[in-house]
C-alpha positions as CSV (number, residue, x, y, z in Angstrom):
1,M,21.9,7.2,0.8
2,N,20.4,5.0,-2.4
3,V,22.3,4.7,-5.5
4,I,20.8,7.0,-8.7
5,E,20.5,4.8,-11.3
6,F,20.4,6.3,-15.1
7,E,19.2,4.6,-18.3
8,A,19.2,5.8,-21.9
9,T,15.7,5.7,-23.3
10,P,14.8,5.7,-27.0
11,N,14.2,8.8,-27.1
12,P,17.8,10.5,-26.9
13,D,16.5,13.4,-25.0
14,A,15.1,11.4,-22.3
15,L,16.5,9.6,-19.4
16,R,14.9,7.3,-17.3
17,I,16.4,7.5,-13.7
18,L,15.9,4.9,-11.2
19,P,16.3,6.1,-7.5
20,G,16.4,3.5,-5.7
21,I,12.8,3.9,-3.0
22,P,9.3,4.2,-4.1
23,L,8.1,7.8,-5.5
24,A,4.2,7.8,-6.4
25,P,1.2,5.0,-5.9
26,A,-0.7,5.8,-8.7
27,Q,-0.2,6.2,-12.3
28,P,3.0,8.1,-13.8
29,R,2.2,11.5,-13.8
30,Q,3.8,14.0,-16.4
31,F,4.7,17.9,-15.4
32,T,6.1,21.3,-17.5
33,S,6.6,24.3,-15.9
34,Q,2.8,25.2,-15.9
35,N,1.9,22.5,-13.1
36,A,5.3,22.1,-11.3
37,A,3.9,23.3,-8.6
38,A,2.1,20.6,-7.2
39,D,4.8,18.4,-6.4
40,P,8.4,19.4,-5.0
41,L,10.4,16.7,-6.9
42,A,9.3,18.2,-10.7
43,T,9.7,21.7,-9.2
44,A,12.9,21.0,-7.8
45,L,14.2,19.3,-11.7
46,L,12.3,21.8,-13.6
47,A,14.2,24.5,-12.2
48,I,17.0,22.9,-14.0
49,D,18.3,24.8,-17.2
50,G,17.6,22.2,-20.0
51,V,15.1,20.4,-18.5
52,V,11.8,20.7,-20.2
53,R,9.3,18.2,-18.9
54,I,9.1,15.4,-16.4
55,L,7.6,12.1,-15.6
56,I,7.0,10.8,-12.3
57,G,6.6,6.9,-11.9
58,A,6.0,4.4,-9.1
59,D,9.5,3.7,-8.7
60,F,11.3,5.6,-11.7
61,V,11.9,9.7,-13.1
62,T,12.2,10.1,-16.7
63,V,13.7,13.9,-17.8
64,V,13.4,15.0,-20.8
65,R,15.9,17.8,-21.8
66,E,15.1,20.8,-24.5
67,N,17.8,20.1,-26.9
68,A,21.0,17.5,-27.9
69,G,22.6,21.5,-27.1
70,W,22.0,20.2,-23.0
71,A,24.4,17.5,-22.6
72,W,23.8,14.9,-20.5
73,E,26.8,14.8,-18.7
74,R,26.6,18.3,-17.7
75,L,22.7,17.7,-16.4
76,R,23.5,14.3,-14.6
77,P,25.0,15.7,-11.6
78,Q,22.2,18.4,-11.5
79,I,19.3,15.9,-11.5
80,A,21.0,13.5,-9.1
81,L,21.3,16.5,-6.7
82,A,18.2,17.8,-6.7
83,L,16.9,14.0,-6.3
84,S,19.2,13.2,-3.9
85,D,17.9,16.6,-2.0
86,V,14.2,16.4,-1.8
87,V,14.3,12.3,-1.5
88,N,16.6,12.5,1.7
89,G,14.5,15.8,2.6
90,G,11.4,13.5,2.9
91,L,9.3,16.1,1.3
92,A,5.7,14.2,0.0
93,L,5.8,13.3,-3.4
94,A,2.1,13.9,-4.1
95,P,0.4,13.3,-7.3
96,P,-1.1,16.5,-9.0
97,P,-5.1,16.8,-9.5
98,E,-6.4,15.2,-12.9
99,P,-5.5,17.2,-15.7
100,A,-8.0,20.0,-16.8
101,D,-7.7,18.2,-21.1
102,R,-8.8,14.7,-19.7
103,A,-12.7,14.1,-20.3
104,P,-15.0,12.0,-18.0
105,L,-15.0,8.2,-19.4
106,G,-17.3,6.5,-20.3
107,E,-18.0,2.8,-20.7
108,I,-15.6,2.0,-23.3
109,G,-13.3,4.7,-21.6
110,Q,-12.9,2.2,-18.7
111,Q,-12.4,-0.8,-20.8
112,I,-9.4,1.5,-23.1
113,E,-7.7,2.1,-19.6
114,E,-7.5,-1.5,-18.8
115,V,-5.9,-2.3,-21.5
116,L,-3.5,0.3,-21.2
117,D,-2.5,-0.8,-17.4
118,R,-2.8,-4.3,-18.8
119,W,-0.9,-4.9,-21.6
120,V,0.5,-0.7,-22.6
121,R,1.7,0.8,-19.9
122,P,4.3,-1.6,-18.0
123,L,6.1,-1.8,-21.5
124,L,6.0,1.7,-22.2
125,A,7.2,2.3,-18.3
126,A,10.6,0.2,-18.9
127,D,11.3,2.7,-21.2
128,G,10.5,5.9,-19.2
129,G,7.4,6.6,-21.3
130,E,3.9,6.3,-20.4
131,A,0.6,6.7,-22.5
132,V,-2.4,8.7,-21.0
133,L,-6.6,8.6,-23.0
134,V,-7.4,12.0,-23.2
135,R,-10.8,11.1,-24.8
136,F,-12.8,8.4,-26.9
137,D,-15.4,9.4,-29.5
138,P,-18.2,6.8,-30.1
139,V,-19.2,8.7,-32.8
140,D,-16.4,7.9,-34.9
141,G,-14.4,5.4,-32.9
142,T,-11.6,7.6,-32.2
143,A,-9.5,7.2,-29.2
144,W,-7.0,10.0,-28.4
145,V,-4.0,9.1,-27.0
146,R,-1.0,11.4,-25.4
147,L,2.4,9.9,-25.2
148,D,4.2,11.2,-21.9
149,G,8.0,10.5,-20.5
150,A,10.4,9.5,-23.3
151,C,7.3,8.5,-25.3
152,G,6.4,12.2,-25.9
153,G,8.9,13.5,-28.7
154,C,10.7,10.1,-29.4
155,P,11.5,9.5,-33.1
156,S,9.7,6.4,-33.3
157,G,6.5,7.8,-31.2
158,S,4.7,7.4,-33.6
159,I,5.2,4.2,-34.4
160,T,4.3,2.8,-31.4
161,L,1.2,4.5,-31.2
162,K,0.4,2.9,-34.6
163,R,1.7,-0.5,-34.9
164,S,1.7,-1.3,-30.4
165,I,-0.5,0.7,-29.0
166,E,-3.7,1.1,-31.4
167,Q,-3.0,-2.8,-32.7
168,T,-3.9,-3.4,-28.8
169,I,-6.2,-1.1,-27.9
170,R,-8.2,-2.6,-30.9
171,R,-8.1,-6.0,-30.5
172,W,-9.6,-6.2,-27.0
173,V,-11.6,-3.0,-27.7
174,P,-13.6,-3.5,-30.9
175,E,-15.3,-0.4,-30.9
176,V,-12.3,1.5,-31.3
177,A,-11.4,2.2,-34.6
178,R,-8.3,4.0,-34.4
179,V,-6.1,5.8,-32.2
180,L,-4.5,9.2,-33.2
181,A,-2.2,11.5,-30.9
182,A,-3.5,13.8,-28.7
183,E,-1.5,17.0,-28.8
184,S,1.3,17.4,-25.9
185,E,1.9,20.6,-24.0
186,A,3.8,23.2,-26.2
187,P,7.0,23.4,-25.9
188,R,8.4,26.1,-23.0
189,D,9.1,29.4,-24.8
190,E,7.6,28.6,-28.4
191,D,6.6,31.5,-30.1
192,P,2.9,31.8,-31.8
193,K,4.1,31.7,-35.3
194,A,6.4,28.5,-34.2
195,R,3.0,26.8,-32.5
196,F,0.9,27.8,-35.8
197,R,3.7,26.4,-37.9
198,R,4.0,22.8,-35.6
199,W,0.0,22.3,-35.8
200,I,0.0,22.8,-39.4
201,A,2.7,20.2,-39.6
202,E,0.9,18.0,-37.3
203,K,-2.8,18.3,-39.0
204,W,-1.4,18.7,-42.8
205,G,2.1,17.2,-43.0
206,K,3.2,20.4,-44.1
207,G,6.1,23.0,-42.7
């Protein structure tokens, strides 16, 4: 049986887990309850109370809890059991189809993807995170990037986006004028009023 290792991340509500075996050959993919059916490991982990998001990478899994009310001491044994059941059961861990919010990439978008692959994603993966280029607007040079895994909802996520990701992309792709955060999936069971307040806060900085 493989030894499962748990690593803390800069996000206190996320753990990076090393199961000791290869998981997914493609780019890391994030799962919520809305798309978990595409992957048996994501399904098993999201069935654990308190777990709201999963990021599956080539050799790691990031588990994001709902909030600090769900103690990691309580969640770790359940996560380890779910991982062992799926991995030792030999179930295929296939990546899901391309997300619906992903627009077709043009030439500049492909260049941004190359920069993310070479300079950004390896660093984020080390902390259990991922950067997804949602779209590029050639009119004003805006690249919309979504942070997944441990980076999504992390207190330092906005700093990572502006000081690291934006500067790196603009250095290699001069057509990019700025990088903005693409909205992540709404938290599970979030009511419409709370979602509206969150949208107001993100757009104008008001609660």
